[in-house]
N, C-alpha and C positions, 0 to 999 in steps of 0.2 A: 287754832286749827285742831281738829279732832285726831285721835290716834290713827284712824283709817287713812287719813291723808298723809301722815308721817311715815307709816310703815307699809311695806308691801312685800310679798314673797319674792324670792329670787327666781331666776329662770330654772326650768326643769332640767334634771340631769339627762344625760344620754343624747344631747343635741336636739331634743324636741323643742319646738317653738313654744314659748309661753303663751297662754291664751290672751287674746286681745281684751282689754278692759273697755267697757262701754260707759258712756255718761248719759244715762237715761234722761231723755227730755231736754238735754242741754241746748240743742238747736232751737227747739220750740220755745224753751224758756227765754233764750236770747231774743227771738222774734217778738215774744210777748212784751219783754222789757222795752224793746225799741218802740213798739206801738204805744205803750203807756207813756213813755217819755215824749213822743210826738204829740199825743193828745194833751198832755200837760202844758207843753210849750205853746200849742195853738190856743189854749184857754187863757194863756198869759195876756195881760193887758198890753196894748201897743206892740204886739208881735209883728215882726217884719217878715213877710212871706214872699219869697222869690222862687219861681219854678218849683213850688211845693216844698221848699226848704226854709225852715225858720232860721233867720240869720242872727237874731239876738238871743238865742237860747244857748244853753251849755252844750259843748261838743261831746262831753262825756261826764259821767258821774264821778266827780272829784273825790268824794268821800270813799266810794268803793275802790277807786284807783289807789288812794292813799293806803287803804287797808291791804290791798293786794301787794303793794310795794313793801309794806311792813312785814307781811307774812312771808313774802319771797326772801326778804333780807334775813329773816330768822332761819330759813332753810339754808341760805348761803353760809350763815354763821355756824350753824350746827353741822352741816354736811361737808363743807369745804374748809373753812378757816380753822375751826377747832380740831379738825382731823388732819390738818396739813402735815404735821410732823409725827403722826402716829404710825410707827412701823408695823403695827398689827393690822392696819387697813390694807386693802388691796390697791395696787397701782392702777388696775383697771379690771372691770368685770367684763371680760372679752366675750363678744358675740359675733357671729359671722354677719355680713352685711344684710342678707335677706331676713334673718331673724331680728336684727336690730331695727330694720324698717318697720316690722310689725309691732315691736314693743313700743316704738316712739309714736306711732300713728302720725306719719308725716304729712298726710293729705290736708290741704287747705280747703275749707268749705265755704259756702255762701254765708252761712250764719256763724257767728262767733261761738267759741267754747265758753263754758262756765268758768268762773275763777277757780273753783275747786279742781276742775280738770286741768287748768293751766298750771296750778301749783303742783299737781302730780307730774305733769310734763317737766316742770323745772327739776323735780327730784329725779326723774328718769334721766334727764340730760346729765345731771351730776353723777348719778350712779354708773352710767355706762361710758363716761368720758375718762380719758387718761388723766390721772392726778399728777400734773407736772411739778407740783410742790412736794411730792412724796419723797422721803429720804432715799428710797430705792429706785427712783426714776433717774436714769442717767442719759443726759444729752448735752451737747456743748452749748445749746441755747439757754439752758436752765441751771440754776444753782439753788433753788428753793424759793420760799416765799419771803417777801419783804413787806411788812405790814404798813409802813409809811407810804411806800409806792402804791400799795393797794388802795389805801384811803384816798390818795391823790387821784387814782383812776375813778373811784366812786364819785368824787367831787366833780371831775370833768364830765363824766357821763351824765350826772344830774343837771349840770349847768348847760351841757351841750353847746359849747362855744365853737367858733371857727376862727382860726388865727390868721386873719389877713389885714384887718385895719384896727387901729387903736380904739376907735369909737365902738367897735363891736367886741373887742377882746383886750381891754386895757391891761388887766393884771397879767394875763398869760403872755402877752407880747413882751412886757418888762421882764418876766421870769425867763423867757427864752433868751433875751438879750444878756441877762446876767449869767446864765448857765454857759452860753457860747463863749462869753468873755473869759470865764474861768477855765474852760476846756482849752482855749487858745493859749492861756498862760502855761498850762501843763505841756503843751506841744513845744513851747519855747519861743513863740512869736511875740513881738512887741505889740502888734495890732493884727487885725484880721476881720473876717466876716464869716457868716455861716448860717445854716438853716437846718431844722430837724425834718427828716424825711421818713416815709413809710418803708424802712428797711435799708440795709447796707447795699443791697443790689441797686436800689434807686440812687443812693449816694454815689456809687461808682458810675452810674449812668450820667448823673449830674456833672461829675468831674470830667468825664470823657467829653461831654458836650461843651463844657466850659473851656477845656483845653483847646478844642477845635475852634470855638468862637474866638479865643485869644489869638490863635494862629491865623485865622482868616475871618474877620468880623463880618465881611460881606455875605457870608453864608446865611446869616439870619434872614436877610431879605431876598437874596438871589438864589438861594438853594445850592444844591450840589453840582449843578451843570457848570461846566467850564473849570471846575477845580481839578488839580492834579490828584493822582492816586494817593490818598492819605493812609499812613501806616502807623500803627501803635505797637508797643512792645510790652510784654508781661511774662511772668514766669510760667513755666509749664505746670507749676503747682498752684497757680492762682485760682481764685474762686470762679466758678462757671459764669457768674454774672458779667464778666468782661466780654465773653462771646455774645451773650444776650444783648448787652448794651451796643456792641458793634453792629449787630444785626438790626436792632431797633432804630439806631441812628442813621442807618444807611451807609455805614462805613464798610460793612461786609466782614464776615468772619475770616475770609481768606486774607484780609489785610491786618489780621492780628498775628504778629510774629511771637511765637512762644519760645522763650529763652530757656536753655537747658539749666537744670538745677543740679546741685551736687548731691552727695549721698545723704545729706541731712535735709534736703528739700529747699535749700537756699539758691536764689538766682545767682548764676556765675557772671560777675561783671565783665569778664573778658569776652564771654559769649555775647553779651549785650552789645559791646563795642563792635564786634564782628557783624552782627545783624544790622546795626544802624548803618555801618559803611556799605553793607550789601544793598540795603534799601535805597540808599542815595545813588549807588551805581546803576540800579535798575530804573532810576528816574522817578522814584516815589518820593513822597514828602512826609518824612517822619515828624510827628507832632507831640507824641505822648509816651511816657514810660509809666507803667503801673507796677509799683513794688508792693509786696505783701508783708505785713507785720502780724504774723500768726496765721499760718496756712491752715486750711480746714482739717487735714488729716494729720500731718506731722507736727503742726504747731511751729513751723519754721519762720524765722525772721530774716528777711533779705538784708544784705549789707547796704544799708541806706546811704552811708557816707560815700562809698565807692560808686554807687549808682548815681548819686547826686553829682559827682564829679563828671560823669559821662553826660548827664543831662545839661549841665552848665556848658560843657565843651561844645555840644551840638545844638544848644538852644531849644531843648525839649522841656515840656511841662512834666513835672514829677508829681504823680499822685501816689499816695500810700494808702492802700486798703488795710487799715488797722481795725476793721470791724471787730475782729476777735481779740487781737493783741493790744489794742489801744489802752485798755484799762490798766495795763502794766505801768503806764505813765504815772498813775496815782501812787505807786509804790517806790519809795526811795531806794529800796533794795533791788528791785527788778526793772526799773525804768531804763537801765543800761541796754536792755534788749532792743530798744528803739533808738539807740544812739544815731544821731544824724537826722531825725525826723523833722527837726526845725528847718531843714533845708528844703522840705517839700513845698510844693505850691498848693496842694490840697490834701486833706486827710479825711477818711471815713472812719467813724468811731461809734460803736454800738454799746452804750451803757446797759442795755437790756440783757447782755450776756453775763459776764463774770460779776458785774456789780449788782445784779438782781433788780434792775430798775423796772422790769415788767415789759413784756412785748406789747407794742414796739416802741423803742426809744433809740433812735439812730440819728447821728448828726453828720453833716458834711461841713468841714471847716476849711476856710480858704485864707491864704496868707494875704492876698490882695485886699486892700481896704479902700479902693477907689470907686467902688460900686460896680465891679465887674459882674457879680451875680445878677444884679438888677438889669444891667445893660444887656446881658445875654438872654434873660428870660422875660423881661418886661414886655407887656402888650399894651400898657397905658390905657386900661379900660376906664373910660371917662365916667361911667356911672358909679364906679367904686373908688377909684384912686384920684379924686379931685385934688387939685393943688391949692385951692383957696379955702381949706377947712379952717376951723377956729383953733386948731392945735398944730403942733409940729408934725407935719406929714411924713417926716423921715421915719416915724414909728409905724407907718403903714408898710410893713415889710412883705405883704402878700405878693407884691408884683415881682419879687425875685424868686418866686416858686413857680413850678410848672402846674401846681395845683391852684384851685381857688379855695374850696373848702379844705381846711387843714386842721388836724387834731393838735391839741396843746401837749405834745408828748414830752416837752422839756419839763413840765410841771411835776411829773412823777419823779424825775431825777432830782429836781430842785428840792422837793419836800424830803426825800430820802437823804439828800446831802445835808440839809438843814438839821435833820434828826441825828445823823451819825457823825457829821463833821468829816473833814478830809481824813482824819486819823482812822475813823471807823471804816471808811471805804478802803483805805490802805490795808487795814487788817484783813478785809475780805480777800483782797488780792494775795496777800502773803499766805493766808490760810489755804487758799486754793492751790497754790504752788507747793506748799508744804505737804498737803494731802497727796499731790502727784508724786512727790519725793518718797513719801511713805509707801505708796502703792508700788513704786519701782523696787524698793527694798523687799517688799513682801513677795513680789513676782520672782525675784532672784532666789528666794528661799524654797520655792515650790517646784517639785519635779514636774516636767511636762510643759512648763511655761518658758517661753523664749522671748526675751526682750528684743525688740527690733533695733532700738537705739536709745541712748541716754537722752531723755527729754530736756529741752530748755524752757518749756512752758508747761501748761497743764495737760497737754496731750500725751497720753502714755500708750504707746503702740506695742503690741506683743502678739505672739502666736501661742495658741494652746495646741500642743502636740498630743493626740490620743495615744494611749499605751501601745496600740497595735502598730504605730508608725515610729515609735521612739528609737528603734534599733535599725531603722531603714536609712540607707545612705541618701545624702542630699543629692537631688537631681530632678529631672523633669517628671519622672514617675512619682517621686515622693510628693512633689507639689501638686500634681494632678489629684492624687488620692487625698491629700490634705484639703484641697478645695472642695472635693466631693463631701468629705466629712463636715466641712464648715457649713454647708447648706443644711445638713441635719442638725448640727449644733445650734445654728441660728434659730431654727424653728423651735427646738426644745428649750433653748434659753429664753426666747421671747415668751413662750407659754408659761415657763416657770416664773418669769418676772411679772407677768400680767396677772396670773391666776393665784399665785401663792400669797398667803396672808402675812407676809413679812417675816417669817421665821428664817433666821440667819443661815441655817444649814441648807435651806432651799434656794439660797441666793448665790451659791458659789459657782454656778455654771457661768462661764464667761464667753462673750463673743470673741471669736478668733480673728481679730483684725485691729481695730482701734477702739479704745475706750477713753472718753474724755471725762 
């Protein structure tokens, strides 16, 4: 690829939109190439022609396609992977939406673009995207780049599998089975079941529906009519996906009882007991408690043992949303945070967060090993899940998913685990929490920074108090003014992080709320 394709000037200063680049003749060239290909196919001996379409000719030029892939991979290697840990690079080259629309030339046309234009588009996409592997990119979903997981994603994208039957996806089904088995061991179950899903929110929805099916199996065929008012309980600090799941499943958000949390964000078991009794007195039918292991903001871990006692007392399904905090199970030092999780009926756990498995990598794990997942979700599609196949059809796990096509997300976790070993994964967890501890001590040393509470996980929550407010008494007026300043600080901090080229002194502006 020539230098003109690799390099391009950045956007003009002063907010002016950069000029649109044109690809002279690219549409005409594409039409000419199509015409030449058709002529060549028609001249081919024994050409099969139906409705003007040559059926036994090539769909595309494979040599040109291979070259495009090779050149695109070179761009990815140079612009993304090799620069992933370079602090002198920008986190993002920020543009407002209208300017970015013009730069990217988003319109789809009748004729295809030239490969040279497509390669330039690939570079533009990289240039103007947020570099989530950058050392200065802070977000609870990201912890940097893992090269083994990345290679696993390259492999699965190239193979383009779908994990529903063994005959279509033999390797990846066995990998998923092995990974789920190992994750179940860390929870502390002797046996269990599970499935990888597109996100922790979906895992929580799976669990809610599974708990409801366990409570009243007839709902699968007869629906909601005739059922009592079903009620579930979760912490007021829970993830918002619980409300979405209740809405999506027809339970209704008004039937989600939010239990009070203490000053550290943990569900108060005594309040849960009160709400369960209240629901029964109202004539409702409680069926599920969702505890959280690692809340989004404070990083709180609900007291699982005490909550499990209440669930056992009232016959309620206990689901633990450990999407964020589940990775602490890998650490012998920090697994105590999830003490009692072995008593849960289901667990959501996202290795794509602290363990760097790459988005998305999310598992729902279920203690039941009697086929409850399959009973709940199976549609017994005869064209796909035949029972008289030439192999053990128990490996056709697709019927226990609400999806048909499903990505082999377990593979990226498996390859990474194989590369690092359990010890390497444990070191990642320990390092993340040690970094949080370091940040806490640095905050305590600095004037104007106020720690909200001592963290028990990787969430470090603090306020930054501007100099003009530091002598002001605590009260409604103080907090009103602080919130007003926060909006200005957020804009300035965002622009500093996105536009600065990695210089440490430019990185000291901090968002005044929560930093993970």
